[in-house]
C-alpha positions in Angstrom: 51.9 112.0 71.8 50.9 114.9 73.8 47.5 114.0 75.5 44.5 116.2 74.4 42.5 117.7 77.1 38.6 117.1 77.0 37.9 120.5 79.0 37.4 123.6 76.9 40.1 126.2 77.7 37.5 128.9 78.0 35.4 127.4 80.8 37.6 128.6 83.8 37.4 132.3 82.2 33.6 131.8 82.0 33.4 130.8 85.5 35.6 133.8 86.6 33.5 136.2 84.6 30.4 134.9 86.2 31.8 135.3 89.6 32.7 138.8 88.8 29.1 139.6 87.6 27.6 138.1 90.5 29.6 140.1 92.8 29.1 143.2 90.9 25.4 142.7 91.0 25.5 142.0 94.8 27.5 145.2 95.5 25.1 147.1 93.4 22.2 145.9 95.2 23.7 146.3 98.6 24.8 149.9 97.6 21.4 150.7 96.6 20.1 149.6 99.9 22.3 151.9 101.9 22.6 155.1 99.5 19.9 157.4 100.7 17.3 158.8 98.0 18.1 162.7 97.5 14.8 164.5 97.6 14.3 167.7 95.6 15.8 170.8 96.8 14.0 174.0 95.9 14.9 177.6 96.9 11.9 179.3 98.5 11.4 182.9 99.6 9.3 183.6 102.9 8.4 187.0 103.9 8.7 187.3 107.8 8.8 190.0 110.5 9.1 190.3 114.3 6.0 190.9 116.6 5.8 191.4 120.4 5.7 188.1 122.3 2.4 188.8 123.9 0.6 189.8 120.6 -1.9 187.2 119.4 -1.9 186.6 115.6 -4.5 188.8 113.6 -4.1 191.7 116.3 -2.6 195.0 115.2 0.5 196.2 116.8 3.0 198.8 116.6 5.6 197.9 113.9 8.8 196.3 115.0 12.4 197.2 114.0 13.4 195.4 110.9 13.8 191.6 111.4 17.6 190.7 111.7 18.8 187.0 110.7 19.9 186.8 114.3 16.4 187.0 115.4 15.7 183.7 114.0 16.8 180.6 115.8 15.1 177.9 113.5 12.9 177.4 110.3 10.9 174.1 110.0 8.9 173.3 106.9 6.6 170.3 107.5 8.5 169.6 110.8 11.9 169.5 109.3 14.7 172.2 109.7 15.7 173.9 106.6 19.0 176.0 105.8 18.7 179.8 105.2 20.5 180.7 102.2 19.9 184.3 102.0 18.5 187.2 104.2 17.4 190.5 102.7 15.1 193.3 103.5 11.7 193.4 101.9 12.1 197.1 100.9 15.0 198.3 99.0 16.4 194.7 98.8 17.3 192.6 95.7 13.9 190.9 95.1 11.1 192.6 93.3 7.6 193.0 95.2 4.4 193.3 93.3 2.0 195.3 95.2 -1.7 195.3 94.2 -3.9 198.2 95.3 -7.4 196.9 95.3 -10.3 199.3 95.7 -13.9 198.8 96.4 -16.4 199.5 93.6 -19.2 200.0 96.4 -17.4 202.9 98.1 -16.9 206.5 96.9 -13.3 206.2 97.8 -10.9 208.9 96.8 -12.4 212.2 98.0 -10.8 214.5 100.6 -7.4 213.9 99.5 -7.5 210.2 99.9 -6.3 209.4 96.4 -3.4 212.2 96.8 -2.4 210.3 99.9 -2.3 207.1 97.8 -0.4 208.8 95.1 2.2 209.8 97.6 2.6 206.3 99.1 3.0 205.1 95.6 5.6 207.7 94.7 7.4 206.9 98.0 7.7 203.3 97.3 11.4 202.2 96.5 12.4 201.0 93.0 12.3 197.3 93.7 8.3 197.6 94.0 6.0 197.3 91.3 2.5 198.8 91.5 -0.7 197.5 90.2 -4.4 198.7 90.5 -7.6 196.9 90.4 -11.5 197.4 91.4 -13.2 194.8 93.3 -16.4 194.1 91.4 -18.9 191.3 91.2 -16.7 188.7 93.1 -13.6 189.6 90.7 -11.1 192.0 90.1 -11.0 194.3 87.2 -7.3 195.5 86.6 -6.9 199.0 85.5 -3.3 199.2 85.8 -1.0 196.2 85.3 2.1 195.9 87.5 4.4 198.8 86.7 7.3 200.9 88.1 5.9 204.0 86.4 4.6 205.9 89.5 2.7 208.3 87.4 0.9 205.7 85.6 -0.2 203.9 88.6 -1.5 207.2 90.2 -3.3 208.3 87.0 -5.9 205.4 87.2 -7.1 206.4 90.6 -10.5 207.9 89.6 -13.2 208.4 92.3 -16.4 206.8 91.5 -19.6 209.2 91.7 -22.5 208.2 94.4 -24.4 206.9 91.4 -21.8 204.6 90.2 -21.3 203.4 93.8 -24.8 202.7 94.4 -25.2 201.0 91.2 -26.2 197.3 91.6 -23.5 196.4 89.0 -20.8 197.9 91.2 -21.6 195.4 94.0 -18.3 193.9 95.0 -20.0 190.5 95.5 -18.2 189.8 98.7 -14.6 191.2 99.2 -13.3 187.8 100.0 -14.6 186.2 96.9 -12.7 188.8 95.1 -9.5 187.8 97.0 -10.2 184.2 96.1 -10.3 185.3 92.3 -7.2 187.4 92.4 -5.4 184.6 94.1 -6.5 182.3 91.1 -5.8 185.1 88.6 -2.7 187.1 89.8 -1.1 188.8 86.7 2.3 187.9 85.9 2.9 185.3 88.3 6.7 185.4 88.1 8.1 183.0 90.9 11.1 185.1 91.2 8.7 188.2 92.5 7.1 188.5 95.9 3.4 189.4 96.1 1.3 191.4 98.5 -2.0 193.6 98.2 -3.6 196.5 100.1 -7.4 196.2 100.0 -9.5 199.5 100.6 -12.7 198.0 101.9 -15.2 197.8 104.8 -14.6 194.0 104.9 -18.2 193.4 105.4 -19.9 190.3 103.7 -23.6 191.5 102.5 -24.4 188.5 100.3 -24.4 186.1 103.3 -27.9 185.9 105.1 -26.5 183.6 107.9 -25.0 186.0 110.8 -21.6 184.6 111.9 -21.0 184.1 115.5 -18.0 186.1 117.0 -16.4 182.7 118.3 -16.7 181.2 114.6 -14.3 181.3 111.6 -16.0 182.8 108.7 -15.7 180.2 106.0 -15.6 182.9 103.1 -12.7 184.4 104.9 -10.9 181.2 105.7 -11.2 180.2 102.0 -9.6 183.4 101.0 -6.9 183.1 103.4 -6.0 179.4 102.4 -6.0 180.5 98.6 -3.8 183.6 99.4 -1.3 181.5 101.2 -1.2 178.8 98.2 -0.5 181.7 95.8 2.1 183.4 98.2 0.1 186.6 98.5 0.3 188.6 101.8 -2.9 190.8 102.4 -3.0 194.1 104.1 -6.7 194.9 104.4 -7.4 198.7 105.0 -10.8 199.7 106.6 -12.8 202.3 104.6 -16.6 202.8 104.6 -18.3 205.7 103.2 -19.9 208.2 105.6 -22.7 208.9 105.1 -23.3 205.5 103.4 -24.2 205.6 99.7 -27.5 203.7 100.1 -29.5 203.8 103.4 -31.1 200.6 102.5 -27.7 198.8 102.1 -27.1 196.0 104.6 -24.0 197.4 106.4 -23.6 194.4 108.7 -22.4 194.3 112.2 -20.5 197.1 113.8 -17.3 195.1 114.0 -17.9 192.7 111.4 -15.2 194.2 109.1 -12.3 194.4 111.4 -13.2 190.8 112.8 -12.9 189.5 109.1 -9.7 191.4 108.8 -8.2 189.9 111.9 -9.2 186.3 110.6 -7.6 187.1 107.2 -4.3 188.2 108.5 -4.0 185.6 111.3 -2.6 182.9 109.1 -1.3 184.8 106.0 1.3 186.8 107.7 -0.4 190.1 106.8 -1.6 193.2 108.9 -5.0 194.8 109.4 -5.0 198.6 109.0 -7.6 200.6 110.8 -8.4 202.9 113.5 -11.3 202.3 115.9 -14.7 201.5 114.4 -14.7 204.3 111.6 -12.9 205.1 108.5 -9.9 207.5 109.2 -10.3 211.2 108.4 -7.1 211.0 106.4 -5.2 208.2 105.0 -1.7 209.3 105.8 -1.4 207.8 109.3 -2.3 204.4 108.3 -0.5 204.5 105.1 2.7 205.5 106.9 1.9 202.7 109.3 1.8 200.3 106.3 5.2 201.5 105.0 6.7 200.9 108.3 5.2 197.4 108.4 6.8 196.7 105.1 10.0 198.1 106.2 10.1 195.9 109.2 9.7 192.7 107.1 12.6 190.4 105.6 12.8 188.1 102.8 14.3 184.9 104.0 15.3 182.4 101.4 15.5 178.7 102.3 16.2 175.3 100.5 12.8 173.4 100.7 13.0 169.5 100.5 10.5 169.4 97.8 9.5 170.1 94.2 8.1 173.5 93.1 4.3 173.9 94.0 4.1 171.8 97.1 2.5 173.4 100.1 4.5 173.1 103.4 3.7 174.0 107.0 5.9 176.7 108.3 7.2 177.1 111.8 9.8 179.7 112.9 11.5 179.8 116.3 12.7 183.1 117.6 16.0 183.5 119.2 14.8 186.3 121.5 12.6 186.1 124.4 10.8 189.3 123.9 9.7 188.7 120.3 7.8 186.2 118.1 8.5 185.7 114.2 5.2 186.3 112.2 4.6 184.7 108.8 2.2 182.6 106.9 1.0 179.2 108.2 1.9 177.6 104.8 4.4 178.3 102.0 4.5 177.1 98.5 7.8 175.6 97.5 9.4 177.6 94.9 7.0 180.5 95.0 5.1 179.3 92.1 1.2 180.4 92.0 -1.3 178.0 93.3 -3.4 175.9 90.9 
């Protein structure tokens, strides 16, 4: 008789299977410890330009030649280097630029050929630029022309205000920087595939603030507007304009240089450019509008891969590859070019 074993024939297989499962689990645990976590990678567009090395941020300067990719040594977001994946001109490039023209409801802007100069500027914009028009009023912006490539339509809504309209308390702009904060939160058609900029025709004076601002202090209204514009990826170009003679002799006109000082503060951290000549409004708009066109022409759209999800704000640092220039841009960028919330 053949002896019968008391050991189940399946036990050796069970032990083998157990060992295999244990080894697999250990390998997975070990693998999980050494495999790095891949962070989000989001394409993000940044508008940059060259500026003379000795120029301080916020100061006006002669527009430089168009920025070249070879001018850039490194780009960092939150201190980490990022890869450049595309480099294109701002004007006549593949990216759409939404340019908003903001007009001060407290000013009789438009006479003496001023609106004709703006219409010519609009007509000269290349096809990749969309134009919108709005009035700054009561701390908000009243849009009178949504973004369009129809140059005639954009020019048609430029209608000069009468003295009575400009002097009406209902036309008070309510603080131009409050208007900027409002438009940063209510930008029309916030397509993340499109770039955003605005040119603001105003004197830049804050009349509803009873506290004078010291020359060595940051104005909190301007600073708040700057932060929100950066969050929404909007580059501001304030254009100094003040009616002369003034509409209302009793209106508080602020300090002699208050508007330009506020403009410098606004553009220092946003990558924009203040447009003015001395302490008074220009006799004709053409020279400053030509300068504005040259500024836009000198700028480039640099696309990088940001190591974060869309909507995150990151600190921007750009190192120049040349000794005679610096690279100017906003202090912060919003990943994915989504509108700030």
